[in-house]
C-alpha positions in Angstrom: 7.4 3.5 30.8 9.1 0.5 29.5 7.6 -2.1 27.2 8.4 -4.7 29.9 6.8 -2.9 32.7 3.8 -2.5 30.4 2.5 -6.2 30.7 -0.5 -6.8 32.4 -1.8 -2.5 32.0 -3.6 -0.8 29.3 -4.0 2.6 28.3 -5.9 4.8 26.0 -3.5 5.6 23.8 0.1 3.8 23.0 3.2 5.5 21.2 5.9 3.1 20.1 8.7 5.3 18.8 11.7 4.0 17.0 10.1 0.9 15.6 13.1 0.3 13.6 15.1 -2.7 12.8 18.2 -2.8 15.0 16.1 -1.2 18.1 13.1 -3.3 17.7 14.1 -6.0 17.1 17.7 -5.2 18.8 20.9 -6.4 16.9 21.8 -8.4 20.1 18.8 -9.5 21.5 16.5 -12.9 21.0 14.3 -12.1 18.1 11.7 -14.4 19.5 11.3 -12.9 22.7 11.5 -9.3 21.2 8.6 -10.4 19.1 6.8 -11.4 22.1 7.8 -8.0 23.8 6.5 -6.3 20.8 3.2 -8.0 21.0 2.8 -7.0 24.2 3.5 -3.5 23.6 0.8 -3.2 20.7 -1.8 -4.7 22.6 -1.8 -2.2 25.5 -3.4 0.6 23.7 -7.3 0.3 24.3 -8.0 3.2 21.5 -5.0 4.2 19.6 -1.3 2.3 19.1 1.0 5.1 17.3 4.0 3.1 16.0 6.6 5.6 14.3 10.0 4.7 12.5 13.0 6.8 11.3 14.1 6.7 8.0 17.6 8.2 9.2 19.0 7.2 12.4 22.9 7.5 12.6 22.5 6.2 9.1 19.7 5.2 6.8 17.5 2.7 8.7 14.8 0.4 7.8 11.3 -0.1 10.0 11.2 -3.1 12.0 10.3 -6.4 10.7 7.8 -6.9 13.3 5.7 -4.1 11.4 4.9 -6.5 8.3 3.7 -9.2 11.0 0.9 -7.1 12.1 -1.8 -8.6 10.0 -3.4 -6.6 7.5 -7.0 -6.1 8.8 -5.6 -4.3 11.7 -3.9 -1.7 9.3 -6.7 -1.4 7.4 -8.7 -0.5 10.2 -6.4 1.9 11.7 -6.0 3.5 8.3 -10.0 4.2 8.1 -9.8 5.6 11.8 -7.0 7.9 10.5 -8.6 9.0 7.3 -12.2 9.7 9.2 -10.0 11.9 11.6 -9.7 14.2 8.7 -5.9 14.3 8.9 -4.5 16.6 6.0 -3.4 14.5 2.9 -0.2 15.7 1.5 -0.5 17.2 -2.2 1.2 15.1 -5.4 3.5 17.8 -5.5 4.6 17.7 -1.6 4.9 14.2 -1.5 7.1 14.2 -4.8 9.3 16.6 -2.9 9.4 14.4 0.0 10.8 11.3 -2.1 13.2 13.8 -3.7 14.5 14.6 0.0 14.5 11.2 1.2 16.4 10.0 -2.0 19.0 12.5 -1.5 19.4 12.0 2.1 20.0 8.5 1.6 23.0 9.5 -0.9 24.9 10.8 1.9 
């Protein structure tokens, strides 16, 4: 379902993939309208909203600027909820290996 069609609806879980600059907001759209649309998408989730972005999509990419506009208290609440679910955490060695891989990927 598109974000446009989600207006007025609510769902237990909402997945928002590709929340990246150039996609949301797009390079050709009105940023204010896309901000309102992103707000609609974020507020459709009753319990969970999952936002994802790629670090490399046809070249290096950055997370959407709209993510920075999400209030800190909402981000902290989400982090506490995910910590309670017992999701595995990366060891320092694996985290460093992922950072090294990311650096090598950006050099292409």
